[in-house]
Every structure is written in structure tokens, then in C-alpha cells.
KOLDO-157392 format. One record per atom (N, C-alpha, C, CB): residue in one letter; x, y, z. Coordinates in pm, whole numbers, plus 50000, padded with zeros to 5 digits. Glycine has a CB too. Example, Ala and Ser with C-alpha at 12.3 -4.5 7.8 and 13.67 -1.06 7.14 Angstrom:
! residues 2
A513194943150780/A512304955050780/A513204967050780/A511314955350905/S512854977550708/S513674989450714/S512905000350787/S514084994050572/
***
This chain:
! residues 395
M600246593845247/M600606604745338/M601496611045245/M601256600845482/E601766618945231/E602676629145096/E604056624245174/E602366652545084/T604596625045049/T605936625445070/T606696640545005/T606476611645000/V607576645345093/V607876656645102/V609906660145028/V607456658745276/C610516661044952/C611466660844959/C612356673944937/C611576651944903/H613626671445065/H614046688045021/H615036687444986/H614106699545112/V614976695044853/V616696697444802/V618126704444871/V616596706244685/I618916702544892/I619886714044944/I621586709244893/I619716715345142/T622056718444861/T623586715544800/T624726705344889/T624356731544789/K624346714144998/K625816712145116/K625686712045260/K626866724245108/L624856704745311/L625296710245546/L625856713445581/L625566704845671/E626096726145488/E627226735245555/E626716741545681/E627736747245458/L627646748045728/L626866758945851/L626366771345842/L627646762345950/G625566775845808/G624346783145712/G623566788445720/G623736779345659/G622606798245669/G621136803645722/G620526791545649/G620476821445669/A620316790345532/A619726782645468/A619766765845462/A619976787745374/Q621136762345537/Q621266749845585/Q620126748645745/Q623096747845611/E620016753845785/E619596758045939/E617916760745899/E620606775046013/I617476762745832/I616776767145822/I615866757045749/I617106777445791/A616316742945664/A615896737345600/A616336725545715/A616236739245457/L616946719645768/L617016717245917/L615336719746015/L618316729245971/H615336731946053/H614506730546106/H613156726646101/H614636736246131/L613106728645917/L611596728245856/L611406712045907/L611426731645652/V612406705945815/V612326687345837/V612256684345968/V613696677745784/S612496693846122/S612476690646205/S611236689346307/S613266695346219/H610256700846227/H609696705946313/H608206702546217/H610296721246360/L608256693046104/L606936691346021/L606476681446058/L606956690645881/D605216677746085/D604636669346123/D604596653746076/D603746674646119/P605426642646098/P605536630646081/P604556622846023/P605806626746177/A603196626646099/A602216618646083/A601736625045948/A601236617946206/K601786632145897/K601286641645775/K601656639545629/K601746655045800/Y603696636945679/Y604656633745611/Y605706627145620/Y604926640045585/R606106624145450/R607216615145466/R608056623745406/R607166600845408/L609016620945556/L610316637645530/L611376626245427/L611646647245760/V611916635345328/V613606631345271/V614156647545267/V613726621845068/L615256642345312/L616926648645233/L617266647745181/L617936649245237/A617676653945046/A618686648944949/A619746658944991/A618246649244783/T621206659244967/T621936665645018/T623636661344926/T621656662645177/G624376669544942/G625346662544895/G626506662445011/G625736668344758/P627466651944977/P628186649445114/P629106656645205/P628796640745099/G629436651245310/G630416657645340/G630286674145414/G631046656945217/G629336678145449/G628526685545540/G628716684645697/G627246681745510/L629196695745741/L628816698745921/L627966693745955/L628486711345980/L626956696045909/L625316692946007/L625096681745963/L623776702645983/D625666668945857/D625026657045810/D625096650245893/D625386651045708/E625506652946009/E625166641046143/E623736652246246/E627336637446285/D624046663146213/D622656665346250/D621316660446243/D622506672746219/A621686664946093/A620966656646039/A620026643946033/A621446656046004/K621276632246030/K620626624846061/K620346619346167/K620756620046013/A619776628646278/A619416625946398/A618136628246432/A620126631346472/I617696632446349/I616186636446337/I615596629846325/I615716643046265/R614126629846382/R613086615646436/R612376614146349/R612116615746564/G612986602346200/G611196603946106/G611776605545984/G609886619946141/L613286611845987/L613526615145831/L614516610645789/L613636628045790/D614516605745635/D615516603645564/D616276608445510/D615406599845515/V617656606445532/V618686617145464/V619516608045356/V619846625045590/I619436612145283/I620076609645118/I621526619845135/I618686617244956/L622546608045108/L623466616545031/L623736612544882/L624756616645103/L624016624944816/L624336622344659/L625536625444637/L623556629744557/S626136612644570/S627116615144562/S628356622844489/S627066608744569/W627276632044385/W627456644444299/W627386652544336/W626916647144217/L626636657744412/L625866673944440/L627106679544518/L624096674644557/G627586689144440/G628366696944518/G628396710944472/G629636691544524/R629016721544548/R628696735344606/R629616739744426/R629626741044817/P631106739344357/P631626743944288/P630946739144133/P632906741844330/V630896748544051/V630026746443960/V630696731743843/V629816762543889/H630566724543830/H631786712143732/H630826706543642/H632656696143835/L630346707143492/L629576701043402/L629106685943439/L630316701643279/F630256679743401/F630136668343449/F629626663043583/F631076665343435/G629696669543675/G629146663143805/G627656669743811/G630156667043952/D628136678043740/D626526683243777/D625476676543662/D626376703043766/V626016675843584/V624856666943522/V624846653343575/V624976665543368/A625586649643622/A625596632843744/A624656634143850/A627236629443849/A624686648443907/A623876650244007/A622786652443942/A624196659644097/L621916658443831/L620766657543801/L620116648643808/L620616660343724/V620716634943731/V620836622843663/V620266612143807/V622666620443593/E621656615443918/E620946606744081/E619476615844056/E622056611844299/L619406628944077/L618026632844160/L616946626344082/L617696650044172/I617236630843966/I615946620843883/I615646605943898/I616206620543733/F616476599143916/F616126586343990/F615746585844072/F616726579444015/L616106593244184/L616336596444382/L614606597844328/L617666616744489/F613806608044260/F612336611844284/F611576603244215/F611936625644244/R612106600544084/R611086583444024/R610936572244115/R611896573943890/R611956575644182/R611946560344308/R610886562644480/R614216557944380/L611416577944453/L610556581044632/L608846589344584/L611936598644771/R608856590744434/R607656592144427/R607316606044526/R607016578344466/P607926617144529/P607506629144624/P606536637744555/P608756638344669/T605236643744657/T604276648144604/T604986666844585/T602806643744707/I606076669744695/I606076679544714/I607876684444689/I605316680444842/V608756685844625/V610136691644625/V610366701544630/V610796689844551/H611026704344741/H610846719844792/H613166722344811/H609396720245024/T613366727744720/T614456735144725/T614946741144773/T614626738944686/H616636745844831/H616816751144913/H618646757744872/H616366741445031/S619096771844827/S620326770344813/S620336772944617/S620836754144892/S620926780944573/S621346779944404/S621436768244331/S622636784744375/K622706763244377/K622776748244242/K621776737744278/K624496737744238/A621256737744433/A620676729244485/A619146733044388/A620806730444655/G618826743844346/G617686753044313/G617416746744152/G618176771844326/I618616746044120/I618366743843955/I618126730643928/I619576747943859/L619266721643979/L618696713143934/L618146700644009/L619356711143854/G617816702544082/G616396697844199/G615506701244127/G616116705244357/R614686714244076/R613796714343981/R613866710343844/R613496724143981/W614456711243832/W614456702343685/W614486685543733/W616146706643574/A615266682143769/A614946670543790/A614096659643872/A615636669443796/A613146671643939/A611456669543983/A610686676243839/A610916680944160/W610756678843733/W609626685743664/W610166673943577/W609516703843615/F611316668043525/F611646651743463/F610846640543541/F613416647143484/A610996639443611/A610506630643745/A608666636243732/A611596637443937/G608416642743744/G606736640643708/G605996651643861/G606126616843721/V607606652143886/V606306659844069/V605926666644030/V606676667544229/P604546667644064/P603346678944038/P603556693344129/P601716671544090/I604156689544238/I604816706944377/I606096707444310/I605226703544618/I606476717944310/I608116718644288/I608226737044361/I608706716344061/L608776739444483/L609186750444559/L610796750244551/L608576749444709/H610186765044576/H612236769844552/H612116780244664/H612996780344350/T612956778144764/T613076790144902/T614726795744807/T613366780045144/I614406814744842/I615356817344773/I615936825344883/I615086822944639/H617506822844928/H617986823845092/H619136837144981/H618966803145214/G618386841944883/G619906849244842/G620056843344719/G621356846144944/F620146854444637/F620186846044479/F622306845244435/F618916861144309/G622026832644361/G623236828044353/G624506837544247/G622906813344304/I623196850744203/I623826859944115/I624346871444211/I622786865143999/T625626868944181/T626706882944270/T627436895344238/T627826878444319/P627746901144337/P628906909444280/P630156903844314/P628896923644327/G631006909744177/G631776902044162/G632026893544044/G631636897244244/Q631016886843973/Q631066877743926/Q630476886543745/Q630206865544026/S631246881943657/S631656887343521/S630326890143450/S632606876643434/P629756902643383/P628546901943309/P628186889243266/P628576909943202/A628416883143214/A628966870543063/A627846859443203/A631876864043019/V628826858843337/V628006849543418/V626886858043491/V628936841543526/R626396865543473/R625336865343581/R624576871743461/R625526874043748/W624776872543345/W623616868443277/W622906854543211/W623736875343196/L623666848143225/L623996828443230/L623066825943350/L626056821343279/F623546829343462/F622836830043637/F621266829143562/F623236849943767/T621176847143548/T619746849443506/T619246842243437/T619466859143451/R619796844043311/R618686831543212/R618246815743315/R619946823743028/L619346812243330/L619156798043394/L618016799243509/L620666792343464/E618506809843613/E616696811943644/E615766818143624/E616316813743727/R615266821943552/R614876826043412/R613716814943360/R616306825943308/I614746804143315/I614016793143282/I613646784743333/I614296788543223/T614266782843462/T614346771243554/T612476775143633/T616166772843688/G612556784743658/G611236798743688/G609746793143640/G611576816143566/W609826788043517/W608996783743403/W608246771443460/W609896780143267/I609446759843585/I608706751043583/I608026753243749/I609496737443535/T608596757143782/T608386766843920/T607306765543997/T608316780643894/T606356758344089/T605246759344091/T605156770544174/T604626748544121/Y606236773544321/Y605636785844430/Y607166786144417/Y604596783344610/W607156805944485/W608836806844570/W608476806644686/W609926820644556/I609316806944746/I609446817244903/I610716823244881/I609496808145075/A610636833744938/A611576846644979/A612056848045141/A610666860944944/V612956848945176/V613616852445322/V613436867645305/V615426847145354/A613566873145190/A613196890145201/A612736895145098/A614276899745228/Q612066906645119/Q611366915945038/Q612256919644943/Q610826927445106/A613896922644957/A614836920644864/A614336912444729/A615926913944935/D614756903944836/D614876892344725/D613526891144572/D614706876544837/I612486894444622/I610856892844569/I611036904444534/I609446889544666/D612076921144481/D611856927644419/D612856927844334/D611506935944468/R614386921844351/R615186916644246/R614336908344168/R616356909244294/G613686897144199/G612956885144089/G612216891243995/G611886874144156/R611226899944074/R610646912043972/R611386914943881/R610386924744026/R612596920043951/R613306932243787/R613396925443741/R614636941843755/W613606914143744/W614496902243704/W613676893643596/W614896892543842/G612496894243575/G611206889343519/G611646871943556/G610906894543322/L611696871143704/L612036853843749/L610436849743776/L613276850943929/F609366862143805/F607916855643891/F607286873843833/F608136850044150/E605666868643866/E605456879243954/E604116874144028/E605346893843874/K603666867443978/K602756856844158/K603416844944162/K600656850044152/N603016837144289/N602956826744340/N604476830644362/N602356814144265/V604796836844487/V605656841144594/V605456844844683/V606256847344583/S606066839344810/S605386843544936/S606616847245043/S604336830644995/L606526855945111/L607756863045154/L607766856145313/L607626882245142/I608396846945286/I608386839145482/I610066840445576/I608056814645465/R609996850145632/R611056855345646/R611436838545796/R610856876245687/P613056841145784/P613956826945836/P613016832145997/P616466827345829/G613616819346043/G613076823446221/G614296815646308/G611086814646280/I614426824146445/I615386814046498/I614486814746689/I617556821446474/D615176805946734/D614736802646830/D614976814146938/D615206790346850/P614916821746987/P615256837947056/P615156829047176/P614006854747038/G614296826047272/G615256819447423/G616026817747446/G615326811247477/P617376813947359/P618286809147462/P619066825547425/P619246790947432/F619296824947338/F619996844047358/F619256857347417/F620306851147201/E617756852147483/E617326862647551/E617356857447735/E615716866847479/L618396845847746/L618606842047877/L619136858247969/L619886828247869/P618646858048074/P619856864148121/P620886857548164/P619656871448209/F622126864848185/F623456857448116/F624236854648301/F624696872247965/D624826852048283/D625566847948431/D626996855648372/D625736826748479/E626946863948505/E628696875648502/E629656863648492/E629246887948692/R629276852948587/R630926842848669/R631266835848489/R630276821848859/D630206832848406/D629916828648249/D630846838648171/D628126830748195/R629726848348129/R630456856748088/R632106861148032/R630146860648157/A632046868848194/A633826871248216/A634526852148186/A634246878948452/A633816841248203/A635716830448157/A635076830047972/A635996802248276/M633936835047912/M633936838547781/M634706841447731/M633406844747750/R634636856047812/R635346866247727/R636926866647766/R634636881347749/C637436858047857/C638606852847848/C639256845447793/C638786850547905/E638136840047741/E638486824847564/E638796837247532/E636956811847429/F637696847647478/F638346853747301/F639796862747342/F636856868747195/G639926868047429/G641246871847509/G640736887247592/G642786874347379/A639736888947643/A639106902847605/A638846900347782/A637506904847459/G639516906847907/G639106913948011/G638106921648069/G639636918448016/S637526922548127/S636316927648177/S636616942348169/S635926922148323/D637746950448117/D637806962048126/D637886966447944/D639056965648234/H638036956447867/H637756956847693/H636616956047652/H638296946547613/W636836959247524/W635816960547501/W635776952847342/W635486974847528/L634646940347333/L634816931347275/L633626930047188/L635146922147352/I634446932047031/I633736932346891/I633366922446803/I634366938546817/G632606914646796/G632376904146717/G631796898746631/G632276899546747/T631886884346571/T631296880846403/T631016869346418/T632266881846266/V630356862046328/V629616848846378/V630096848546176/V627376848846477/A630826837346132/A630406838645983/A631286831845913/A630346852345925/C631136820345810/C632176817645773/C633196823045693/C631976810545745/L634466821645689/L635296826745575/L635316825745445/L636206824045587/K634616831745389/K634296830245252/K634026842345164/K633216822345247/P634806846445071/P634256860945007/P632856866244971/P634796862244889/Q631956855145037/Q630496867045062/Q630826870145179/Q628716861645061/K631196869045338/K631656871545398/K632726884845410/K631786862445407/A632786884545315/A634186896145325/A634986899845446/A633756910245289/P635366891245468/P636536889445667/P637476895245625/P637326871645752/E638036903445500/E639236912245518/E638936925245542/E640076912245409/H637036923045496/H636696937645569/H636426937445698/H635546944645517/F635946925645768/F636256925845905/F637676929945969/F635976913745942/M638316927345879/M639726932945999/M640246938845929/M640886923646074/A639866946745763/A639976965145807/A639046973645970/A639026974545639/V638226971045947/V637366973446061/V638206971546199/V636096963346054/A638486959346201/A639086958346335/A640496968646373/A639486942446348/K641456965946241/K642636977046248/K642156993446300/K643286978346080/N641416996446176/N640937010846259/N640517009046417/N639487017646180/V639677005346399/V639337002246599/V639967006946632/V639416989946693/C641366992846661/C642066992346732/C643587000546750/C641986982046725/D643637008146647/D644727020646620/D643697029646719/D645037027646418/R642697029046727/R641897043046775/R641317042346936/R640417045546665/L641347029246927/L641047026947081/L641917014447141/L639367023447101/P642357013047258/P643327011847335/P642336997447379/P643797025847444/Q641016997247409/Q640336991547499/Q639726978147387/Q639197003047576/A639556983247247/A639106973447138/A639466957647161/A639786978147001/R639056946147146/R639576934047124/R638016931746994/R639826922447299/F638606923346946/F637386914346867/F638396898046844/F636776924346667/V637136890046773/V636316874246769/V635696874446657/V635156870446886/L636436862746572/L635476859346450/L635586845146449/L635866865946301/I633756844946534/I633736829446538/I633296824046357/I632316823946677/G633726814446321/G633776807746238/G635296802246126/G632816813946193/D634756796146040/D636056787145956/D635736786645825/D636306770745999/G636566786845712/G636186788645545/G637906784545504/G635476809445481/E637726788145399/E638776788645276/E640006797445285/E638076793445151/L639096814845372/L639946820745386/L640566824445509/L639696827745330/R640546814845582/R641126812845728/R642876821245732/R641216792345762/Q643776811745614/Q644856812945605/Q645146830245594/Q645226803645499/S644326833045478/S644556849145465/S644466857445587/S643516855445372/V643366851745631/V642986862345783/V643586861945864/V641916861445862/E644626852845907/E645786849345977/E647086855045948/E645916837045967/S647146858645760/S647626868045696/S647406883745767/S647026866245565/L646846890345784/L646056901045803/L646256903645941/L644656899245764/I645896893745967/I646276897446147/I647726900046207/I645846884246243/V648516891946133/V650046894446122/V650076907746074/V650886884346024/R650246911945977/R650416927745912/R650176932345980/R649836933945813/Y648656932045986/Y648006943346144/Y648736947546217/Y647156938046258/R649626937246316/R649996934746424/R649056935446504/R650886940646456/L647686928146500/L646406930246596/L646926908546684/L644066933546448/E647856904946675/E648096891246699/E647216892946880/E650186886346683/D647366907246949/D647116899447108/D645876910047098/D648596900847275/R645096916446969/R643956921146966/R642646907346894/R644226935846876/V643126902946825/V641716894146726/V641636877846756/V642046895046523/R641086872246817/R641336860746825/R640196856446695/R641206855246982/L641056840446639/L640006835646566/L639696825546648/L640236832146427/A638496820446652/A637466806946764/A637186798846731/A636246807446818/G637276795946564/G636576787846508/G634676785346486/G637176779446567/W634546777346440/W633136769446439/W633116766646580/W633006754746340/R632026770546639/R631396767746834/R629676766746807/R631816787246984/R629416758146890/R628276755046921/R627366766547005/R628496743046986/D628286764947055/D627496776447144/D627476785947140/D627586778147239/I626846795547066/I626566806447018/I625786817247069/I626206803746929/P625116817247145/P624236818947264/P625056827247383/P623766803647319/A625726819047418/A627126820747528/A628296833147447/A628156800947544/S628406827647330/S629166836347251/S628636848747257/S629296832347121/M627416854647185/M627206863547134/M627286870147295/M626016863347029/K626296866747408/K626066876547531/K628296878647592/K624546864147696/A629026870247518/A630646876547568/A630606890447494/A632276865747504/M629566893247387/M630476906947326/M629556918247347/M630926906447147/D630046929147320/D629446938547325/D628846945547204/D630136944547385/A629456940647088/A628996945246984/A629056936746904/A629436955046946/F628666934946767/F628716925946679/F628766935546577/F627696915546679/V629236926746425/V629506931546305/V629026922446194/V630866934146297/L628546930246060/L627896917245974/L628836928845827/L625316913845978/T630046921145789/T630526925045674/T630656919345540/T631426927445701/S629266913045507/S628626904845399/S629126911745287/S627026903645400/R629706909945162/R628836914445046/R627716910144965/R629456915944973/W627026902544991/W625806896044973/W625366888145086/W625846888344862/E624046885045100/E623246878645168/E621056877045153/E623846885245290/G621196866945179/G619406864745155/G619036875145298/G618626842345178/L618746867445389/L618146872745539/L619326871945613/L616886863345617/P620196872445691/P621186866045740/P619956863445868/P622806874645760/R620256850845985/R619886848546048/R620676851446185/R619556839746006/V622156851246160/V623076857546257/V623076871846297/V624256855546215/I622246878946230/I621506895546252/I620726894946384/I620216900746114/L619996888546338/L618796883346428/L618696870746541/L617846879846332/E619816869146555/E620556864746703/E620746876746746/E622026855846705/A621836880046680/A622396895246786/A621496898046803/A623216908446748/R620136905246722/R619106909146824/R618246903046912/R618426914446779/A618436898846888/A617636884947037/A618436889347140/A617976863047021/T620306885547133/T621086886147259/T620686903147301/T622956882147229/G620096914747201/G620626930547208/G621156935547209/G620646936647246/L622706928447130/L623736935747114/L623626943847015/L624726929447106/P624316961947077/P624406968846914/P624816961646792/P625416979846909/I624526964146672/I624956964646521/I625166969646421/I624666961546478/A626596967746325/A627006976946251/A627216961846144/A628356988746314/A626816965646030/A625996960245934/A625976962945800/A624976962045966/T626156957745697/T626136960945494/T624876963645483/T626516946445361/N624586968245423/N623166972845381/N623226960345269/N622936991745316/V622916949045321/V623206941545146/V621876931845182/V625236929445101/G620696915145049/G619756915945076/G618916919145166/G619676911145056/G618796916445255/G617736913445373/G617956917445460/G617446902645414/V619066923645547/V620496931045642/V619036943245710/V622466942245494/R618946949045608/R618006962545661/R616906962145712/R617656971045574/E616226951945659/E614496947045704/E614896937845812/E613356937345567/A616176932645860/A616186922045924/A616516933846113/A617636908445836/M617036944446066/M617526958546164/M616606965146170/M618626968446123/E615446966946101/E614176975646112/E613596974146274/E612946969845991/T613546984446370/T613356983246487/T613756982846616/T613106978646481/H615496980146516/H616266977346647/H616636988546722/H617496970246624/R617416993846821/R617447000346844/R618897008546878/R616656997746893/S619726996246839/S621057002846852/S621776994846772/S621677004146994/G622187006446563/G622906997746532/G622827011946421/G622546980246519/I623397000746331/I623767012946181/I624587001446040/I625547030246254/V623297007345908/V623897000945770/V624137007745679/V623216992445709/V624977005845676/V626377013245534/V626467000045401/V628797014345636/D627147014145389/D626867006745190/D627986994245191/D627547022445009/D627886988045112/D629056970645053/D630186978945083/D629126962244832/G630906977245179/G632556980645171/G632646989145211/G633326981745064/D631816998345309/D632247012445375/D632417008445472/D631447024445384/V633997002745520/V634817002145600/V635647015945719/V635526996245513/A634837020045658/A635147034845760/A633827039045777/A636137049145687/A632857040445781/A631477041845865/A631187031245940/A630257043745783/L631927013945918/L631647007846050/L632297011146141/L631726996146057/S633767014046087/S634627016746209/S634397033346281/S636297014646152/A634157039246284/A633097052346304/A632287046546377/A632317059346178/F631117041146363/F630467035946436/F631027029346579/F629947028746358/L631627023446568/L631587013146684/L632327021546776/L632276997446658/V633467028246726/V634627038646775/V633447046346864/V635597049846631/Q632827053746840/Q631467064146842/Q630607058146952/Q630477064646685/L630657045246934/L629507041047064/L629947037847172/L628647029747047/Y631567028547182/Y632387029247326/Y632317043947352/Y634117023547322/R633047052947269/R633527064947324/R631467072947387/R634727075747156/E630587071347324/E629677072647443/E628957067547548/E629097075547419/G629797055647583/G629797040847687/G628427041747708/G630777040347853/R627337039047596/R626107032347607/R626547016347654/R625247033447456/E627057011047532/E626966997247553/E627576989747564/E626596992647505/S628666991247680/S630206987947679/S629536977547804/S631687002847716/R630356971747833/R630236959748017/R629126952847982/R629786968948214/G628546948447919/G627236940347922/G625886948347907/G627156932748056/H626306958747917/H624416970047954/H623636964447805/H624616997647944/A624036965447669/A622986961247581/A622436943947584/A623596965047437/L623456935147652/L622576924547696/L621586923447775/L623066917647734/K621306936547890/K620316937147956/K619156944547937/K620666939148043/R619136947447790/R618266946847711/R617546940247603/R618416952147694/A617876925347667/A617646915347504/A616416913947519/A618396898747473/G615876909647400/G614056902647401/G612936912047341/G613386900047579/S613316913947213/S612696926747135/S612606921546972/S613846942447154/L612966903046992/L612406901846842/L611236901046802/L612756892846785/P610986905346682/P609726903346615/P609226888346607/P609856908946476/L607796888646645/L607326874946595/L607366870546441/L605926873846634/E607576880446348/E607736873446248/E609226867446197/E607176880946162/F610006868546290/F611546863546288/F611756851346391/F612616876646334/H610326847546449/H610336832446539/H610566822346437/H608786828046627/I611336812046502/I610786799146412/I609336789646416/I611786789346438/D608676792646572/D607996782946543/D606936793046391/D607146776146709/H606856805646398/H605966814146289/H606296806946170/H606316831146270/M607696804546141/M608466804146033/M607396789645965/M610376802046077/V607986780846063/V607186768846075/V605806769346010/V607026765746217/Y605066774446139/Y604116775846071/Y603416780945917/Y603866779646139/Q604496790145887/Q603716802145792/Q603786789545643/Q604986822945766/Y605416776545694/Y605476765745574/Y604346757745555/Y606566755945591/Q603846754845705/Q603216743245711/Q601716747945647/Q603246736945868/T601666762345649/T600076764745595/T600496764045441/T599196782045647/L601486767445377/L601366774345244/L601316754145187/L603126789245182/Y601846745145252/Y602026730045170/Y600446729145202/Y603306714745245/A599686731345305/A598466726645309/A597556737645183/A597946727145482/E597746745545190/E597066749545071/E597526744944963/E596986761845054/L598796741044905/L598986741744779/L598816721744751/L600666751344743/L598326715244818/L598256702244840/L597206701444808/L598526696644949/E596006718344903/E594416706244860/E594296717844707/E592206706945034/A594966728744710/A595156728844545/A595076720644442/A596106731344516/R596056715344500/R596436696544365/R595196688844365/R597916680344440/R594346690844476/R593386681044466/R592416688744435/R593146672344577/D591566693444475/D590586702844391/D591236697744202/D590976724844452/D592396702844167/D592726704343991/D592406689943953/D594586708843938/M592806674644036/M593126661244044/M591246657544028/M594186656144210/Q590126666644151/Q588466660944152/Q588206666044058/Q587346664044262/S588426681343946/S587926687543814/S588556683743734/S587896700243794/Q589566675743706/Q590176665643574/Q589316647543552/Q592236662343626/A589006646443696/A588186633643675/A587246635243660/A588106625043749/L586156646943730/L585026651143683/L584806650443532/L584886663343728/G585886664543493/G586236661243299/G586146646643231/G587996664943258/L586496640843310/L586876627143185/L585566619243215/L588626614743220/S584746615843357/S583736613143383/S582336617243294/S583846616943492/R582516626343245/R581386632543130/R581406623943017/R581706648443069/
***
């Protein structure tokens, strides 16, 4: 049985983490010994521990902030872990774990080293020196990477421009289970959820699901809320999520005098029901891989207003009601939402009755199948190489 070890920095609530958990929960435990190595303190730690057949290993030094001593300690932890487990495949996710995990695997002699790009750690707002350093780190680490997987074509294009890879890369879309989002909604349940979010039957509820951190630009979401609320008395907003910028968002709610118009709902597990309570969805991110939350909004049937970052435009292709605007274009997002309401096409749940148009490439089962196929091909290629080497030695 082959050992496959996934490495991710921290099991926060996010797309990369959910993809990693979906993979380890759906891969055949009869074929693979599955291990997940991650830093401590993630909201999804208990979810991971509940997956049958999965060994979860919490690494005390692996964390998101860049810290020279801590990062070296995490690298050493990973090297010792891989030497003990002797995995055939190490599969890394996220930027920090991607660098440390791949080098640890190389030092430990792991034969197959994979990395999934869930958006690069080279982002807007970084200084030129930091961007140069991170690009150089990714390029050097690419020399020891057996195979790359990207969630968006945009990331493959960026990687090639930066000289990270020319071949040995595949596009595997992030997948969701559309079933819970496509199920018909119950009017009474929807009304109760809307009431919880501060919206009545005659209001127009616009929402998002996002971690309150700089990447998601919650201040832009609040600017959209102010613009739309100034023009539409019926507008209400809900932000599902939490994070380091919560206090800043609360301050903006007070500054914009939107205490009765914007609800901070915190993290919730009932995302399908929460989305069915909405009339429109907004994503104001500064950078992304390919956000699964867009796929969830699509499966629900919501009109979507989003920024054109990462694979957002790819996720929006063929969607029947939506707009993609430049990063930070609050005015365009606001204008679209106001126009949408005034045209009256999507209000009071009409959009939800059109749910169920998510393409197959974004289904979770298809994603898992593609990864299983890739694993099998790489393992077969390794066996062929070993046989060729054995034949060469015997001559």
C-alpha cells in the first residue's frame, strides 16, 4: 500500500483546506495509507480527525506568518516526519506548506512531489523585493517538483510567465457537491433565515461568504453596501465569516450608519441554507485561486457580482446572471446590484428557482476522479522507471 501525505499550512475555513479534506476523505483507503500534516489551531482540525482511515499529524511549528526560526523548525519537523513515514507521494497545498513541504520531501528522498496551486502567494500589495523573493523561491522549488496542479487556467498562465514550469502541470478544477445548493428551498425556512439576517419579505438581501482578512477586501464589500443602501431603501446585506478584520468592519458599519442594514453573521455551517436566503451574491477579493464560494452561489442560482481576480472569470463562464469587474471597482459592483434590483428579475428568490446549472468540471466527484487518475499515472510511471533501472543493473 502506497503512503500519500498531504501537507497544508493550517486547516482554516477556506477553499484549499476544503479541497484537501475532500481528497483525503474520498481517496480509496484500500489503495493508499492517507496522512494529513498541518499546523495546529485550525477550525477544521476536528473535521479532519473524524475522517475514517486518515492519520492527522499536527506540526507545532507550521504556521501562516513568515518566521525564520519557526519556518526552519517546521522544515525539520517535516523532514523527520517523511523519513519516518516513507511516503511515495507528498502532495502540498498553499504557499507556505508548498515551499516547506516540497523541500522537506526532497531532503527525505520522497520519489513523487506534487503541489496544487490554490492561487499564488505572490499577491498585490507586496513590495517589489518581497514579490521578487517569493517568485524566486517558487522557481527554485519548481526544480524539485514532480508535478503541478492548478485550480485555474489563470494560474497556469502566470506560472509559465514566471518560468515556474513548462510542462508537468494539469488543470483540475476545485469541486463542490452541488446537491445541497440545488435542492428546492422551503419558503418558511427561507423566511426564517432571512429574518435572522435582518431581512424581511420585502427586502433585497445581498450577501457574501468570506474570511475577514485583507485578501477578501471586506472594506470594499462595506463600500458596496453603503453605495447600494444609499440608493435602495429595500437593500440589506449579510457577511458570513469572521477573521482578523472583524473589528475594522464593525467600525465601518458604525461610520456608514448601517447598523440596521448590515448583519455580521460569523462563521456558519449551514452555507446552502444561508445562500438560499440571499437574493444576490458579491465577492470583492483582491486575489484568488478559483473560489469555491462562487461555484456554490452558481449552484444556488444567485446572480453574482465579483472582481476579476485569479480564476473568478473562469468560474463565472456560462453563468446566466452576473458581472465581473476590475479589482477594487466598487462603483461597478454597486451599479450592477442597483440595476439588478430595479429590473426586478432576481428579487424574492426568483433566482433560486433557476438553480442547478453547474458544469460537471466543477463537481466534487469529477475533481476526485481526476486526482485519482493522476496519482495512478504517476505511480505507474515510477514503477516503469524502477523496472527499467532494475533491468539496466542486471545486464
